[in-house]
N, CA, C and O atoms as a CHARMM CRD file, in Angstrom:
* protein
*
  360
    1    1 MET  N     19.52000  -6.62300  22.88700 PROA 1      0.00000
    2    1 MET  CA    19.05400  -5.70100  23.88800 PROA 1      0.00000
    3    1 MET  C     17.71400  -5.14900  23.48900 PROA 1      0.00000
    4    1 MET  O     17.45200  -4.90200  22.31200 PROA 1      0.00000
    5    2 ASP  N     16.87200  -4.95600  24.46600 PROA 2      0.00000
    6    2 ASP  CA    15.53900  -4.41600  24.21200 PROA 2      0.00000
    7    2 ASP  C     15.52300  -2.94700  24.60000 PROA 2      0.00000
    8    2 ASP  O     15.59700  -2.60500  25.78000 PROA 2      0.00000
    9    3 PHE  N     15.42800  -2.09100  23.60600 PROA 3      0.00000
   10    3 PHE  CA    15.39400  -0.65700  23.84200 PROA 3      0.00000
   11    3 PHE  C     13.98300  -0.10000  23.71500 PROA 3      0.00000
   12    3 PHE  O     13.80400   1.11300  23.60300 PROA 3      0.00000
   13    4 SER  N     12.98800  -0.96600  23.73100 PROA 4      0.00000
   14    4 SER  CA    11.61500  -0.53100  23.46700 PROA 4      0.00000
   15    4 SER  C     11.09400   0.44000  24.52300 PROA 4      0.00000
   16    4 SER  O     10.18600   1.22100  24.24100 PROA 4      0.00000
   17    5 GLN  N     11.64700   0.40500  25.72100 PROA 5      0.00000
   18    5 GLN  CA    11.15200   1.30000  26.76800 PROA 5      0.00000
   19    5 GLN  C     11.69000   2.72600  26.62800 PROA 5      0.00000
   20    5 GLN  O     11.26800   3.62500  27.35500 PROA 5      0.00000
   21    6 PHE  N     12.62800   2.93100  25.68500 PROA 6      0.00000
   22    6 PHE  CA    13.20700   4.25400  25.47100 PROA 6      0.00000
   23    6 PHE  C     12.54500   4.95400  24.29000 PROA 6      0.00000
   24    6 PHE  O     12.06200   4.30900  23.35800 PROA 6      0.00000
   25    7 ASN  N     12.53100   6.28400  24.34500 PROA 7      0.00000
   26    7 ASN  CA    12.00400   7.02600  23.19800 PROA 7      0.00000
   27    7 ASN  C     13.05500   7.05100  22.09100 PROA 7      0.00000
   28    7 ASN  O     14.18100   6.59500  22.29000 PROA 7      0.00000
   29    8 SER  N     12.69100   7.57800  20.93700 PROA 8      0.00000
   30    8 SER  CA    13.59600   7.50700  19.78200 PROA 8      0.00000
   31    8 SER  C     14.89800   8.26500  20.00900 PROA 8      0.00000
   32    8 SER  O     15.94800   7.81500  19.55000 PROA 8      0.00000
   33    9 ALA  N     14.86600   9.37700  20.68700 PROA 9      0.00000
   34    9 ALA  CA    16.09800  10.13500  20.95900 PROA 9      0.00000
   35    9 ALA  C     17.02600   9.34900  21.87800 PROA 9      0.00000
   36    9 ALA  O     18.23900   9.33200  21.67100 PROA 9      0.00000
   37   10 GLU  N     16.46200   8.70200  22.88800 PROA 10     0.00000
   38   10 GLU  CA    17.26900   7.89100  23.81200 PROA 10     0.00000
   39   10 GLU  C     17.86400   6.67300  23.10000 PROA 10     0.00000
   40   10 GLU  O     19.01400   6.30000  23.33000 PROA 10     0.00000
   41   11 ARG  N     17.04400   6.05800  22.22300 PROA 11     0.00000
   42   11 ARG  CA    17.54700   4.91600  21.45000 PROA 11     0.00000
   43   11 ARG  C     18.69600   5.33700  20.54500 PROA 11     0.00000
   44   11 ARG  O     19.69000   4.62000  20.42700 PROA 11     0.00000
   45   12 ALA  N     18.56700   6.48400  19.91200 PROA 12     0.00000
   46   12 ALA  CA    19.63000   6.98600  19.03900 PROA 12     0.00000
   47   12 ALA  C     20.89700   7.25100  19.83800 PROA 12     0.00000
   48   12 ALA  O     21.99600   6.94200  19.37700 PROA 12     0.00000
   49   13 THR  N     20.75700   7.81700  21.02400 PROA 13     0.00000
   50   13 THR  CA    21.91200   8.07700  21.88400 PROA 13     0.00000
   51   13 THR  C     22.57600   6.76700  22.29800 PROA 13     0.00000
   52   13 THR  O     23.80000   6.64100  22.24800 PROA 13     0.00000
   53   14 LEU  N     21.77000   5.80100  22.70300 PROA 14     0.00000
   54   14 LEU  CA    22.32000   4.49900  23.09500 PROA 14     0.00000
   55   14 LEU  C     23.02000   3.81700  21.92300 PROA 14     0.00000
   56   14 LEU  O     24.09500   3.24300  22.09600 PROA 14     0.00000
   57   15 ASN  N     22.42500   3.87400  20.74100 PROA 15     0.00000
   58   15 ASN  CA    23.05400   3.27400  19.55700 PROA 15     0.00000
   59   15 ASN  C     24.38600   3.94100  19.24500 PROA 15     0.00000
   60   15 ASN  O     25.34400   3.26600  18.86600 PROA 15     0.00000
   61   16 THR  N     24.45600   5.25500  19.40200 PROA 16     0.00000
   62   16 THR  CA    25.70500   5.97600  19.17300 PROA 16     0.00000
   63   16 THR  C     26.77300   5.53200  20.16900 PROA 16     0.00000
   64   16 THR  O     27.92500   5.31300  19.79400 PROA 16     0.00000
   65   17 ILE  N     26.38900   5.39900  21.43600 PROA 17     0.00000
   66   17 ILE  CA    27.33100   4.95000  22.47000 PROA 17     0.00000
   67   17 ILE  C     27.82100   3.53900  22.16600 PROA 17     0.00000
   68   17 ILE  O     29.01400   3.25600  22.28100 PROA 17     0.00000
   69   18 ILE  N     26.91000   2.65700  21.78100 PROA 18     0.00000
   70   18 ILE  CA    27.27700   1.26600  21.46200 PROA 18     0.00000
   71   18 ILE  C     28.21800   1.22000  20.25800 PROA 18     0.00000
   72   18 ILE  O     29.21300   0.49500  20.27300 PROA 18     0.00000
   73   19 GLU  N     27.90700   1.98500  19.22600 PROA 19     0.00000
   74   19 GLU  CA    28.76400   2.00400  18.03500 PROA 19     0.00000
   75   19 GLU  C     30.16100   2.53700  18.36900 PROA 19     0.00000
   76   19 GLU  O     31.15900   2.02100  17.86800 PROA 19     0.00000
   77   20 LYS  N     30.22900   3.55200  19.20300 PROA 20     0.00000
   78   20 LYS  CA    31.52600   4.10600  19.60900 PROA 20     0.00000
   79   20 LYS  C     32.32500   3.06500  20.38800 PROA 20     0.00000
   80   20 LYS  O     33.52500   2.90500  20.16400 PROA 20     0.00000
   81   21 LYS  N     31.66500   2.36100  21.29800 PROA 21     0.00000
   82   21 LYS  CA    32.32800   1.32400  22.08500 PROA 21     0.00000
   83   21 LYS  C     32.81200   0.18900  21.18600 PROA 21     0.00000
   84   21 LYS  O     33.91400  -0.32600  21.37600 PROA 21     0.00000
   85   22 GLN  N     31.99800  -0.20200  20.21200 PROA 22     0.00000
   86   22 GLN  CA    32.40400  -1.25600  19.28800 PROA 22     0.00000
   87   22 GLN  C     33.62100  -0.83200  18.47600 PROA 22     0.00000
   88   22 GLN  O     34.51700  -1.64300  18.24000 PROA 22     0.00000
   89   23 MET  N     33.66800   0.41600  18.04800 PROA 23     0.00000
   90   23 MET  CA    34.82200   0.91600  17.30100 PROA 23     0.00000
   91   23 MET  C     36.06200   0.94100  18.18000 PROA 23     0.00000
   92   23 MET  O     37.14900   0.58600  17.72500 PROA 23     0.00000
   93   24 GLN  N     35.91400   1.35600  19.42800 PROA 24     0.00000
   94   24 GLN  CA    37.04800   1.34900  20.35400 PROA 24     0.00000
   95   24 GLN  C     37.55900  -0.07300  20.56700 PROA 24     0.00000
   96   24 GLN  O     38.76700  -0.30700  20.57700 PROA 24     0.00000
   97   25 ASP  N     36.64400  -1.01300  20.73600 PROA 25     0.00000
   98   25 ASP  CA    37.03700  -2.41400  20.92400 PROA 25     0.00000
   99   25 ASP  C     37.75600  -2.94900  19.68800 PROA 25     0.00000
  100   25 ASP  O     38.75700  -3.65500  19.80800 PROA 25     0.00000
  101   26 PHE  N     37.24900  -2.61400  18.50300 PROA 26     0.00000
  102   26 PHE  CA    37.88900  -3.05000  17.27000 PROA 26     0.00000
  103   26 PHE  C     39.29500  -2.46600  17.15300 PROA 26     0.00000
  104   26 PHE  O     40.23700  -3.18000  16.81000 PROA 26     0.00000
  105   27 MET  N     39.43900  -1.18100  17.43500 PROA 27     0.00000
  106   27 MET  CA    40.74600  -0.53200  17.33200 PROA 27     0.00000
  107   27 MET  C     41.72300  -1.11200  18.35400 PROA 27     0.00000
  108   27 MET  O     42.91100  -1.25400  18.06000 PROA 27     0.00000
  109   28 LYS  N     41.24200  -1.44500  19.53600 PROA 28     0.00000
  110   28 LYS  CA    42.09200  -2.07700  20.55000 PROA 28     0.00000
  111   28 LYS  C     42.54800  -3.45400  20.06600 PROA 28     0.00000
  112   28 LYS  O     43.71800  -3.81000  20.21100 PROA 28     0.00000
  113   29 LEU  N     41.63200  -4.22100  19.49600 PROA 29     0.00000
  114   29 LEU  CA    41.96200  -5.54100  18.96200 PROA 29     0.00000
  115   29 LEU  C     42.97800  -5.42900  17.82500 PROA 29     0.00000
  116   29 LEU  O     43.96400  -6.16600  17.79300 PROA 29     0.00000
  117   30 TYR  N     42.73700  -4.51400  16.90400 PROA 30     0.00000
  118   30 TYR  CA    43.62200  -4.31100  15.76300 PROA 30     0.00000
  119   30 TYR  C     45.00900  -3.85500  16.22400 PROA 30     0.00000
  120   30 TYR  O     46.02200  -4.36900  15.74900 PROA 30     0.00000
  121   31 SER  N     45.05300  -2.90400  17.13800 PROA 31     0.00000
  122   31 SER  CA    46.34000  -2.41100  17.64500 PROA 31     0.00000
  123   31 SER  C     47.11400  -3.52300  18.34900 PROA 31     0.00000
  124   31 SER  O     48.33100  -3.63400  18.20200 PROA 31     0.00000
  125   32 GLY  N     46.40400  -4.33300  19.10600 PROA 32     0.00000
  126   32 GLY  CA    47.04900  -5.46100  19.77700 PROA 32     0.00000
  127   32 GLY  C     47.62000  -6.45700  18.78900 PROA 32     0.00000
  128   32 GLY  O     48.71200  -6.98900  18.99300 PROA 32     0.00000
  129   33 LEU  N     46.88100  -6.71000  17.71700 PROA 33     0.00000
  130   33 LEU  CA    47.35400  -7.61700  16.66700 PROA 33     0.00000
  131   33 LEU  C     48.61500  -7.07000  16.01300 PROA 33     0.00000
  132   33 LEU  O     49.59200  -7.79700  15.83700 PROA 33     0.00000
  133   34 VAL  N     48.59400  -5.79600  15.65600 PROA 34     0.00000
  134   34 VAL  CA    49.75300  -5.18000  15.01300 PROA 34     0.00000
  135   34 VAL  C     50.96600  -5.24200  15.93300 PROA 34     0.00000
  136   34 VAL  O     52.06200  -5.60400  15.50400 PROA 34     0.00000
  137   35 GLU  N     50.76500  -4.88900  17.19300 PROA 35     0.00000
  138   35 GLU  CA    51.88300  -4.88900  18.14200 PROA 35     0.00000
  139   35 GLU  C     52.44100  -6.29800  18.34500 PROA 35     0.00000
  140   35 GLU  O     53.65400  -6.50200  18.32200 PROA 35     0.00000
  141   36 ARG  N     51.55400  -7.25500  18.54300 PROA 36     0.00000
  142   36 ARG  CA    51.99700  -8.63500  18.78900 PROA 36     0.00000
  143   36 ARG  C     52.78500  -9.18700  17.60400 PROA 36     0.00000
  144   36 ARG  O     53.86900  -9.74400  17.77800 PROA 36     0.00000
  145   37 CYS  N     52.24000  -9.03000  16.40500 PROA 37     0.00000
  146   37 CYS  CA    52.89600  -9.58800  15.22400 PROA 37     0.00000
  147   37 CYS  C     54.18000  -8.83200  14.89800 PROA 37     0.00000
  148   37 CYS  O     55.16500  -9.44600  14.48500 PROA 37     0.00000
  149   38 PHE  N     54.18800  -7.52400  15.07300 PROA 38     0.00000
  150   38 PHE  CA    55.40600  -6.75400  14.82800 PROA 38     0.00000
  151   38 PHE  C     56.50800  -7.19500  15.77800 PROA 38     0.00000
  152   38 PHE  O     57.63200  -7.46100  15.35200 PROA 38     0.00000
  153   39 ASN  N     56.18700  -7.27100  17.06400 PROA 39     0.00000
  154   39 ASN  CA    57.19500  -7.66300  18.05200 PROA 39     0.00000
  155   39 ASN  C     57.69400  -9.08900  17.84700 PROA 39     0.00000
  156   39 ASN  O     58.85700  -9.38500  18.11900 PROA 39     0.00000
  157   40 SER  N     56.83000  -9.96300  17.37400 PROA 40     0.00000
  158   40 SER  CA    57.21400 -11.36000  17.16600 PROA 40     0.00000
  159   40 SER  C     57.98800 -11.58700  15.87400 PROA 40     0.00000
  160   40 SER  O     58.82200 -12.49000  15.79800 PROA 40     0.00000
  161   41 CYS  N     57.71800 -10.78000  14.86500 PROA 41     0.00000
  162   41 CYS  CA    58.20400 -11.11300  13.53000 PROA 41     0.00000
  163   41 CYS  C     59.27400 -10.18300  12.97000 PROA 41     0.00000
  164   41 CYS  O     60.11600 -10.62200  12.18700 PROA 41     0.00000
  165   42 VAL  N     59.25900  -8.94000  13.34500 PROA 42     0.00000
  166   42 VAL  CA    60.16500  -7.97700  12.71500 PROA 42     0.00000
  167   42 VAL  C     61.44700  -7.88700  13.53500 PROA 42     0.00000
  168   42 VAL  O     61.43600  -7.47700  14.69500 PROA 42     0.00000
  169   43 ASN  N     62.55000  -8.28000  12.90500 PROA 43     0.00000
  170   43 ASN  CA    63.84900  -8.31700  13.59200 PROA 43     0.00000
  171   43 ASN  C     64.90500  -7.47200  12.90800 PROA 43     0.00000
  172   43 ASN  O     65.86600  -7.04300  13.54600 PROA 43     0.00000
  173   44 ASP  N     64.73800  -7.23100  11.62600 PROA 44     0.00000
  174   44 ASP  CA    65.76700  -6.56300  10.83000 PROA 44     0.00000
  175   44 ASP  C     65.30200  -5.15600  10.46900 PROA 44     0.00000
  176   44 ASP  O     64.32100  -4.98200   9.74600 PROA 44     0.00000
  177   45 PHE  N     66.01600  -4.16000  10.97800 PROA 45     0.00000
  178   45 PHE  CA    65.64100  -2.77700  10.72000 PROA 45     0.00000
  179   45 PHE  C     66.58800  -2.09700   9.73600 PROA 45     0.00000
  180   45 PHE  O     66.67000  -0.87000   9.68600 PROA 45     0.00000
  181   46 THR  N     67.29400  -2.89700   8.96300 PROA 46     0.00000
  182   46 THR  CA    68.21900  -2.33000   7.98100 PROA 46     0.00000
  183   46 THR  C     67.52500  -1.99500   6.66200 PROA 46     0.00000
  184   46 THR  O     68.12500  -1.38100   5.78000 PROA 46     0.00000
  185   47 SER  N     66.26500  -2.39600   6.53000 PROA 47     0.00000
  186   47 SER  CA    65.50900  -2.12200   5.30600 PROA 47     0.00000
  187   47 SER  C     64.11700  -1.64100   5.69800 PROA 47     0.00000
  188   47 SER  O     63.59900  -2.00900   6.75300 PROA 47     0.00000
  189   48 LYS  N     63.52200  -0.82400   4.84900 PROA 48     0.00000
  190   48 LYS  CA    62.17800  -0.34900   5.15900 PROA 48     0.00000
  191   48 LYS  C     61.09900  -1.36500   4.79100 PROA 48     0.00000
  192   48 LYS  O     59.94000  -1.19400   5.16900 PROA 48     0.00000
  193   49 SER  N     61.45800  -2.40900   4.06500 PROA 49     0.00000
  194   49 SER  CA    60.49300  -3.44800   3.71600 PROA 49     0.00000
  195   49 SER  C     60.78700  -4.72500   4.51600 PROA 49     0.00000
  196   49 SER  O     61.89100  -4.93100   5.01900 PROA 49     0.00000
  197   50 LEU  N     59.77100  -5.55800   4.61000 PROA 50     0.00000
  198   50 LEU  CA    59.92600  -6.82000   5.33300 PROA 50     0.00000
  199   50 LEU  C     60.71500  -7.80800   4.50000 PROA 50     0.00000
  200   50 LEU  O     60.59400  -7.85200   3.27600 PROA 50     0.00000
  201   51 GLY  N     61.53000  -8.60700   5.18800 PROA 51     0.00000
  202   51 GLY  CA    62.19600  -9.71500   4.51600 PROA 51     0.00000
  203   51 GLY  C     61.20400 -10.84300   4.30900 PROA 51     0.00000
  204   51 GLY  O     60.10400 -10.81300   4.86000 PROA 51     0.00000
  205   52 SER  N     61.58200 -11.83300   3.52200 PROA 52     0.00000
  206   52 SER  CA    60.63800 -12.92100   3.22300 PROA 52     0.00000
  207   52 SER  C     60.24800 -13.68800   4.48100 PROA 52     0.00000
  208   52 SER  O     59.08300 -14.05300   4.64000 PROA 52     0.00000
  209   53 LYS  N     61.20500 -13.94200   5.38300 PROA 53     0.00000
  210   53 LYS  CA    60.88100 -14.65200   6.62600 PROA 53     0.00000
  211   53 LYS  C     59.93700 -13.80700   7.48800 PROA 53     0.00000
  212   53 LYS  O     58.99600 -14.32500   8.09000 PROA 53     0.00000
  213   54 GLU  N     60.20400 -12.51100   7.53600 PROA 54     0.00000
  214   54 GLU  CA    59.34200 -11.62300   8.32500 PROA 54     0.00000
  215   54 GLU  C     57.94400 -11.56400   7.72300 PROA 54     0.00000
  216   54 GLU  O     56.95000 -11.58800   8.44800 PROA 54     0.00000
  217   55 ASP  N     57.87100 -11.48900   6.41600 PROA 55     0.00000
  218   55 ASP  CA    56.58500 -11.42800   5.73500 PROA 55     0.00000
  219   55 ASP  C     55.76500 -12.68300   6.01200 PROA 55     0.00000
  220   55 ASP  O     54.57400 -12.59100   6.30600 PROA 55     0.00000
  221   56 ILE  N     56.38100 -13.83800   5.92200 PROA 56     0.00000
  222   56 ILE  CA    55.69400 -15.11000   6.19300 PROA 56     0.00000
  223   56 ILE  C     55.26000 -15.15800   7.65800 PROA 56     0.00000
  224   56 ILE  O     54.15100 -15.59200   7.97000 PROA 56     0.00000
  225   57 CYS  N     56.13700 -14.71000   8.54700 PROA 57     0.00000
  226   57 CYS  CA    55.81100 -14.70900   9.97600 PROA 57     0.00000
  227   57 CYS  C     54.60200 -13.81500  10.25800 PROA 57     0.00000
  228   57 CYS  O     53.69700 -14.21000  10.99300 PROA 57     0.00000
  229   58 VAL  N     54.58500 -12.62700   9.68400 PROA 58     0.00000
  230   58 VAL  CA    53.46100 -11.71600   9.88800 PROA 58     0.00000
  231   58 VAL  C     52.17300 -12.33300   9.35000 PROA 58     0.00000
  232   58 VAL  O     51.12900 -12.25100   9.99600 PROA 58     0.00000
  233   59 GLN  N     52.24100 -12.94200   8.18400 PROA 59     0.00000
  234   59 GLN  CA    51.05400 -13.59300   7.61100 PROA 59     0.00000
  235   59 GLN  C     50.54400 -14.70800   8.52200 PROA 59     0.00000
  236   59 GLN  O     49.34500 -14.79800   8.78600 PROA 59     0.00000
  237   60 ASN  N     51.44800 -15.55100   8.99800 PROA 60     0.00000
  238   60 ASN  CA    51.05100 -16.63100   9.90000 PROA 60     0.00000
  239   60 ASN  C     50.49500 -16.09300  11.21300 PROA 60     0.00000
  240   60 ASN  O     49.51000 -16.61100  11.73800 PROA 60     0.00000
  241   61 CYS  N     51.13300 -15.05400  11.73600 PROA 61     0.00000
  242   61 CYS  CA    50.69400 -14.45300  12.99400 PROA 61     0.00000
  243   61 CYS  C     49.28100 -13.89600  12.86600 PROA 61     0.00000
  244   61 CYS  O     48.43700 -14.14500  13.72600 PROA 61     0.00000
  245   62 THR  N     49.02100 -13.15700  11.81700 PROA 62     0.00000
  246   62 THR  CA    47.68700 -12.57600  11.63800 PROA 62     0.00000
  247   62 THR  C     46.64300 -13.66000  11.38300 PROA 62     0.00000
  248   62 THR  O     45.53100 -13.58600  11.90700 PROA 62     0.00000
  249   63 ASP  N     46.98900 -14.65800  10.59000 PROA 63     0.00000
  250   63 ASP  CA    46.05100 -15.76400  10.33900 PROA 63     0.00000
  251   63 ASP  C     45.68400 -16.46600  11.63800 PROA 63     0.00000
  252   63 ASP  O     44.51200 -16.73200  11.90400 PROA 63     0.00000
  253   64 LYS  N     46.69900 -16.76200  12.44200 PROA 64     0.00000
  254   64 LYS  CA    46.46600 -17.46300  13.70400 PROA 64     0.00000
  255   64 LYS  C     45.61600 -16.60600  14.63800 PROA 64     0.00000
  256   64 LYS  O     44.68700 -17.10900  15.27000 PROA 64     0.00000
  257   65 PHE  N     45.92800 -15.33100  14.72600 PROA 65     0.00000
  258   65 PHE  CA    45.18700 -14.43100  15.59800 PROA 65     0.00000
  259   65 PHE  C     43.72500 -14.33400  15.17400 PROA 65     0.00000
  260   65 PHE  O     42.83100 -14.39500  16.01800 PROA 65     0.00000
  261   66 LEU  N     43.47700 -14.18500  13.88600 PROA 66     0.00000
  262   66 LEU  CA    42.10800 -14.06200  13.40100 PROA 66     0.00000
  263   66 LEU  C     41.32800 -15.36500  13.57700 PROA 66     0.00000
  264   66 LEU  O     40.14800 -15.33400  13.92600 PROA 66     0.00000
  265   67 LYS  N     41.97100 -16.50100  13.34000 PROA 67     0.00000
  266   67 LYS  CA    41.30400 -17.79000  13.55700 PROA 67     0.00000
  267   67 LYS  C     40.97300 -17.98100  15.03700 PROA 67     0.00000
  268   67 LYS  O     39.90400 -18.47800  15.39100 PROA 67     0.00000
  269   68 HSD  N     41.90800 -17.57700  15.88700 PROA 68     0.00000
  270   68 HSD  CA    41.67700 -17.67300  17.32700 PROA 68     0.00000
  271   68 HSD  C     40.49300 -16.78800  17.73300 PROA 68     0.00000
  272   68 HSD  O     39.61700 -17.22600  18.47700 PROA 68     0.00000
  273   69 SER  N     40.47000 -15.55400  17.24600 PROA 69     0.00000
  274   69 SER  CA    39.38200 -14.63400  17.57200 PROA 69     0.00000
  275   69 SER  C     38.03500 -15.17500  17.09200 PROA 69     0.00000
  276   69 SER  O     37.02700 -15.06800  17.79000 PROA 69     0.00000
  277   70 GLU  N     38.03200 -15.75300  15.90100 PROA 70     0.00000
  278   70 GLU  CA    36.80700 -16.34400  15.36100 PROA 70     0.00000
  279   70 GLU  C     36.33300 -17.50400  16.23500 PROA 70     0.00000
  280   70 GLU  O     35.14100 -17.63600  16.51400 PROA 70     0.00000
  281   71 ARG  N     37.27100 -18.33600  16.66100 PROA 71     0.00000
  282   71 ARG  CA    36.91200 -19.49400  17.48200 PROA 71     0.00000
  283   71 ARG  C     36.38800 -19.06000  18.84900 PROA 71     0.00000
  284   71 ARG  O     35.40400 -19.61000  19.34300 PROA 71     0.00000
  285   72 VAL  N     37.04200 -18.07700  19.45700 PROA 72     0.00000
  286   72 VAL  CA    36.58600 -17.56800  20.74500 PROA 72     0.00000
  287   72 VAL  C     35.18700 -16.97200  20.60300 PROA 72     0.00000
  288   72 VAL  O     34.33100 -17.19400  21.45900 PROA 72     0.00000
  289   73 GLY  N     34.95200 -16.22500  19.53700 PROA 73     0.00000
  290   73 GLY  CA    33.62600 -15.65300  19.30200 PROA 73     0.00000
  291   73 GLY  C     32.56600 -16.72500  19.14200 PROA 73     0.00000
  292   73 GLY  O     31.45900 -16.58500  19.66200 PROA 73     0.00000
  293   74 ALA  N     32.89000 -17.79100  18.43000 PROA 74     0.00000
  294   74 ALA  CA    31.93800 -18.88800  18.23800 PROA 74     0.00000
  295   74 ALA  C     31.63800 -19.58100  19.56500 PROA 74     0.00000
  296   74 ALA  O     30.48600 -19.90600  19.85100 PROA 74     0.00000
  297   75 ARG  N     32.67100 -19.80800  20.37100 PROA 75     0.00000
  298   75 ARG  CA    32.46800 -20.45200  21.67700 PROA 75     0.00000
  299   75 ARG  C     31.64800 -19.55300  22.59700 PROA 75     0.00000
  300   75 ARG  O     30.78900 -20.03000  23.33800 PROA 75     0.00000
  301   76 PHE  N     31.91400 -18.26400  22.54600 PROA 76     0.00000
  302   76 PHE  CA    31.14300 -17.32500  23.34800 PROA 76     0.00000
  303   76 PHE  C     29.67500 -17.35500  22.93400 PROA 76     0.00000
  304   76 PHE  O     28.79200 -17.34800  23.79200 PROA 76     0.00000
  305   77 ALA  N     29.40600 -17.38700  21.64300 PROA 77     0.00000
  306   77 ALA  CA    28.02500 -17.44800  21.15000 PROA 77     0.00000
  307   77 ALA  C     27.34700 -18.73900  21.60100 PROA 77     0.00000
  308   77 ALA  O     26.17800 -18.72300  21.98800 PROA 77     0.00000
  309   78 GLU  N     28.07300 -19.85700  21.55400 PROA 78     0.00000
  310   78 GLU  CA    27.51300 -21.13100  22.01800 PROA 78     0.00000
  311   78 GLU  C     27.19300 -21.06300  23.50500 PROA 78     0.00000
  312   78 GLU  O     26.12300 -21.49300  23.93500 PROA 78     0.00000
  313   79 HSD  N     28.11400 -20.52800  24.28200 PROA 79     0.00000
  314   79 HSD  CA    27.91200 -20.41200  25.72600 PROA 79     0.00000
  315   79 HSD  C     26.72200 -19.50200  26.02300 PROA 79     0.00000
  316   79 HSD  O     25.90400 -19.80000  26.89400 PROA 79     0.00000
  317   80 ASN  N     26.63400 -18.39800  25.29500 PROA 80     0.00000
  318   80 ASN  CA    25.52500 -17.46500  25.48500 PROA 80     0.00000
  319   80 ASN  C     24.19400 -18.14100  25.15300 PROA 80     0.00000
  320   80 ASN  O     23.20900 -17.95200  25.86700 PROA 80     0.00000
  321   81 ALA  N     24.16000 -18.92400  24.07800 PROA 81     0.00000
  322   81 ALA  CA    22.93600 -19.64000  23.70200 PROA 81     0.00000
  323   81 ALA  C     22.54200 -20.64800  24.78400 PROA 81     0.00000
  324   81 ALA  O     21.36300 -20.78300  25.10800 PROA 81     0.00000
  325   82 GLU  N     23.52500 -21.35100  25.33900 PROA 82     0.00000
  326   82 GLU  CA    23.24600 -22.30400  26.41900 PROA 82     0.00000
  327   82 GLU  C     22.66500 -21.58800  27.63500 PROA 82     0.00000
  328   82 GLU  O     21.70600 -22.06200  28.24500 PROA 82     0.00000
  329   83 GLN  N     23.24600 -20.45500  27.97800 PROA 83     0.00000
  330   83 GLN  CA    22.75300 -19.68100  29.11600 PROA 83     0.00000
  331   83 GLN  C     21.31600 -19.21100  28.88000 PROA 83     0.00000
  332   83 GLN  O     20.48900 -19.24100  29.79100 PROA 83     0.00000
  333   84 MET  N     21.03100 -18.78200  27.66700 PROA 84     0.00000
  334   84 MET  CA    19.67300 -18.32500  27.34800 PROA 84     0.00000
  335   84 MET  C     18.68200 -19.48400  27.42400 PROA 84     0.00000
  336   84 MET  O     17.56000 -19.32000  27.90200 PROA 84     0.00000
  337   85 ASN  N     19.10700 -20.65900  26.94700 PROA 85     0.00000
  338   85 ASN  CA    18.23400 -21.84000  27.02000 PROA 85     0.00000
  339   85 ASN  C     17.96700 -22.25000  28.45800 PROA 85     0.00000
  340   85 ASN  O     16.84700 -22.62800  28.80100 PROA 85     0.00000
  341   86 GLN  N     18.98500 -22.17900  29.29500 PROA 86     0.00000
  342   86 GLN  CA    18.81200 -22.54600  30.70200 PROA 86     0.00000
  343   86 GLN  C     17.89800 -21.56500  31.42000 PROA 86     0.00000
  344   86 GLN  O     17.12400 -21.96100  32.29000 PROA 86     0.00000
  345   87 GLN  N     17.98300 -20.29400  31.06200 PROA 87     0.00000
  346   87 GLN  CA    17.12400 -19.30200  31.68100 PROA 87     0.00000
  347   87 GLN  C     15.67900 -19.44900  31.21600 PROA 87     0.00000
  348   87 GLN  O     14.74800 -19.13300  31.95600 PROA 87     0.00000
  349   88 ALA  N     15.49700 -19.92600  30.00100 PROA 88     0.00000
  350   88 ALA  CA    14.14600 -20.08600  29.44700 PROA 88     0.00000
  351   88 ALA  C     13.42500 -21.27800  30.06100 PROA 88     0.00000
  352   88 ALA  O     12.19600 -21.30100  30.11400 PROA 88     0.00000
  353   89 LYS  N     14.18500 -22.27300  30.52600 PROA 89     0.00000
  354   89 LYS  CA    13.57500 -23.46500  31.12400 PROA 89     0.00000
  355   89 LYS  C     13.13000 -23.13400  32.55600 PROA 89     0.00000
  356   89 LYS  O     13.84300 -22.45800  33.29700 PROA 89     0.00000
  357   90 PRO  N     11.93300 -23.62600  32.93400 PROA 90     0.00000
  358   90 PRO  CA    11.44100 -23.36400  34.30000 PROA 90     0.00000
  359   90 PRO  C     12.19300 -24.10700  35.35400 PROA 90     0.00000
  360   90 PRO  O     11.88600 -23.97800  36.53900 PROA 90     0.00000
């Protein structure tokens, strides 16, 4: 984003808003991951610790989720680059 048309106070305000939004997005992503993996993996409430099957399931769930998020981010970046290249061409 080009913030050059804004003065320093406006740029600082915009940066604060962007950082807050990024933190909200991260917390939403993290909360969704916790909820999804907990609901999928935790079945036994007779102990306060995870059983070995639950522990493995949670590990696999988080690994899969993070790999998926990384792949989606990479594809989004590729798509964005293609769009920028198409806009740059006359």
